[in-house]
C-alpha positions as CSV (number, residue, x, y, z in Angstrom):
1,X,-36.5,10.2,26.1
2,X,-32.8,9.4,25.6
3,X,-29.9,10.8,27.6
4,X,-26.4,10.9,26.1
5,X,-23.4,11.0,28.3
6,X,-20.0,11.6,26.8
7,X,-16.7,10.9,28.5
8,X,-13.0,10.5,27.6
9,X,-11.9,14.0,26.8
10,X,-8.8,15.5,28.2
11,X,-5.4,17.1,27.5
12,X,-3.0,15.2,25.2
13,X,0.2,16.1,23.4
14,X,0.3,16.2,19.6
15,X,0.6,12.7,18.2
16,X,-1.2,11.3,21.2
17,X,-4.5,9.4,21.4
18,X,-7.8,9.6,23.2
19,X,-11.0,7.5,23.1
20,X,-14.3,9.3,23.6
21,X,-17.4,7.4,24.7
22,X,-21.0,8.3,24.2
23,X,-23.4,6.2,26.3
24,X,-27.1,6.3,25.6
25,X,-29.6,5.8,28.4
26,X,-33.3,5.3,27.6
27,X,-35.3,3.6,24.8
28,X,-34.0,4.2,21.3
29,X,-36.6,3.5,18.7
30,X,-36.1,2.4,15.2
31,X,-33.0,2.7,13.1
32,X,-30.6,5.3,14.2
33,X,-27.3,7.0,13.5
34,X,-24.9,8.5,15.9
35,X,-22.7,11.5,15.0
36,X,-19.7,13.0,16.6
37,X,-19.4,16.7,16.1
38,X,-16.8,19.1,17.3
39,X,-16.7,22.8,17.8
40,X,-13.5,24.8,18.3
41,X,-13.6,28.4,19.7
42,X,-14.8,30.9,17.2
43,X,-15.6,28.2,14.6
44,X,-18.8,26.5,13.4
45,X,-19.7,23.0,14.6
46,X,-18.1,20.4,12.4
47,X,-19.3,16.9,11.7
48,X,-16.5,14.5,12.4
49,X,-17.8,11.0,12.1
50,X,-21.1,9.1,11.6
51,X,-22.0,5.5,12.4
52,X,-25.3,3.8,11.6
53,X,-27.1,1.3,13.7
54,X,-25.9,-1.2,11.1
55,X,-22.3,-0.2,11.7
56,X,-21.6,1.8,8.5
57,X,-19.2,4.6,9.2
58,X,-18.2,7.8,7.4
59,X,-15.6,10.5,8.3
60,X,-14.7,14.0,7.7
61,X,-11.7,14.4,5.4
62,X,-9.8,16.1,8.2
63,X,-9.8,13.0,10.4
64,X,-9.9,10.2,7.9
65,X,-7.2,7.6,8.7
66,X,-6.7,9.0,12.2
67,X,-10.1,8.6,13.9
68,X,-12.3,5.5,14.1
69,X,-15.9,5.4,15.1
70,X,-17.4,2.2,16.5
71,X,-20.3,1.0,18.5
72,X,-21.1,-1.6,21.2
73,X,-24.8,-2.2,20.7
74,X,-25.0,-4.3,23.9
75,X,-23.8,-1.3,25.9
76,X,-25.6,1.3,23.8
77,X,-22.3,3.1,23.5
78,X,-20.5,4.7,20.6
79,X,-16.8,5.3,20.7
80,X,-14.5,7.7,18.9
81,X,-10.9,6.5,18.9
82,X,-8.7,9.5,18.0
83,X,-5.1,8.8,17.1
84,X,-2.3,11.0,15.8
85,X,-4.0,14.0,17.4
86,X,-3.1,17.5,16.0
87,X,-3.4,20.9,17.5
88,X,-6.3,21.6,15.3
89,X,-8.3,18.8,16.8
90,X,-8.7,20.9,19.9
91,X,-12.5,21.4,20.4
92,X,-15.5,20.4,22.4
93,X,-16.7,17.1,21.0
94,X,-20.5,16.4,21.0
95,X,-22.3,13.2,20.5
96,X,-25.6,13.4,18.6
97,X,-28.2,10.6,18.2
98,X,-30.8,10.6,15.5
99,X,-33.4,7.9,15.8
100,X,-36.8,6.9,14.4
101,X,-36.6,9.5,11.7
102,X,-37.5,12.3,14.1
103,X,-35.8,12.0,17.4
104,X,-32.7,14.1,17.9
105,X,-30.6,14.0,21.1
106,X,-27.4,15.7,22.1
107,X,-24.8,15.1,24.8
108,X,-23.3,17.8,27.0
109,X,-19.9,17.8,25.2
110,X,-16.5,16.8,26.3
111,X,-13.4,19.0,25.9
112,X,-10.4,17.7,23.9
113,X,-7.3,19.8,24.1
114,X,-4.2,19.0,22.1
115,X,-1.2,21.0,23.3
116,X,2.5,20.6,23.7
């Protein structure tokens, strides 16, 4: 069993930056990918960024060039650096780990609010 703990959310002004962290506790088997999703009030959950255990990353068009996903394998932690934040980035951000072809874990979510 793996537990994911997210941190780093908060209130920031438009144009500001935040760094989210997703720390994994437990034994992760096999190859894996970590996803950051977000869900704004009244909207469907949206995939924001993906990083593989090998470090390959992909982004949603809405965040490309502004967000960077990275990982520190020694710390079992994945980060989401968010720059040039916009009002529409306001959402609860969730970390999701998929491992070993069948394991699927979610964090509790962290609130990001972009407001002037």
